[in-house]
C-alpha positions in Angstrom: 6.0 -21.9 -33.8 6.1 -22.8 -30.1 8.0 -19.6 -29.3 5.1 -17.5 -30.8 2.7 -19.4 -28.6 4.9 -18.7 -25.5 5.1 -15.0 -26.4 1.3 -14.7 -26.7 0.9 -16.5 -23.4 3.3 -14.1 -21.7 1.6 -11.1 -23.1 -1.8 -12.4 -22.0 -0.3 -13.0 -18.5 1.1 -9.5 -18.3 -2.3 -8.1 -19.4 -4.0 -10.2 -16.7 -1.8 -8.8 -14.0 -2.2 -5.2 -15.3 -5.9 -5.5 -15.1 -5.7 -7.1 -11.6 -3.5 -4.2 -10.4 -5.9 -1.7 -11.8 -8.8 -3.4 -10.1 -7.1 -3.4 -6.7 -6.0 0.2 -7.2 -9.5 1.3 -8.0 -10.8 -0.4 -4.9 -8.2 1.4 -2.8 -9.3 4.7 -4.4 -13.0 3.9 -3.7 -12.4 3.1 0.0 -10.0 6.0 0.5 -7.1 3.8 1.5 -4.8 5.6 -1.0 -4.4 9.4 -1.0 -5.8 10.8 -4.3 -3.4 13.7 -4.0 -0.3 11.5 -4.4 1.2 12.3 -7.8 2.8 8.8 -8.2 -0.4 7.0 -7.5 -2.4 9.3 -9.8 0.1 8.8 -12.6 0.0 5.0 -12.1 -3.8 4.9 -12.3 -3.7 7.1 -15.4 -1.2 4.9 -17.1 -3.2 1.7 -16.3 -6.3 3.4 -17.6 -4.5 4.3 -20.8 -3.5 0.7 -21.3 -6.8 -0.9 -20.5 -9.4 1.5 -21.7 -9.2 0.3 -25.4 -10.1 -3.2 -24.1 -13.0 -2.0 -21.9 -14.6 0.5 -24.3 -16.2 -2.1 -26.7 -17.5 -4.2 -23.8 -18.9 -1.1 -22.0 -20.9 -0.3 -25.2 -22.5 -3.8 -25.2 -23.1 -4.2 -21.4 -26.1 -2.5 -19.9 -25.6 0.1 -17.2 -25.3 -1.5 -13.7 -25.1 1.7 -11.8 -21.7 2.2 -10.2 -20.4 -1.3 -10.9 -18.2 -1.8 -13.9 -18.2 -5.4 -15.1 -15.9 -4.8 -18.2 -12.7 -5.8 -16.4 -14.3 -9.1 -15.4 -15.4 -9.8 -18.9 -11.9 -9.0 -20.2 -10.3 -11.4 -17.7 -12.8 -14.1 -18.7 -11.8 -13.6 -22.4 -8.1 -13.7 -21.5 -8.7 -17.0 -19.6 -10.6 -18.5 -22.6 -7.8 -17.4 -24.9 -5.1 -18.9 -22.7 -6.7 -22.2 -21.8 -8.9 -23.1 -24.8 -8.3 -21.1 -28.0 -4.5 -20.7 -28.2 -3.6 -24.2 -27.3 -6.0 -25.6 -29.8 -5.0 -23.2 -32.6 -1.3 -23.9 -32.1 -1.9 -27.7 -31.8 -3.7 -27.8 -35.1 -1.0 -25.6 -36.7 1.7 -28.0 -35.5 -0.3 -31.1 -36.6 -1.0 -29.5 -40.0 2.7 -28.7 -40.4 3.8 -32.3 -39.4 1.4 -33.9 -41.9 
């Protein structure tokens, strides 16, 4: 049971870092630090968008329009933090305690 918990924690950590890389890359695009014509960078950004867009889409439907600012990555990071620090430990602790009883 503990190995499933560790796998879920690892996947959430990987997702956290993917979102952070995407945020930094989008800032570098916005401030013209990275060349938009570079094929590798364009492919990397497209791949990260493909991974994260299904997570952002439901949140973007709920959030109001804030102009050019997208708060959906911040909301997803907040949800990941809640899952990692509150929900998953409590769920697995109760499963372990229920199995031991």
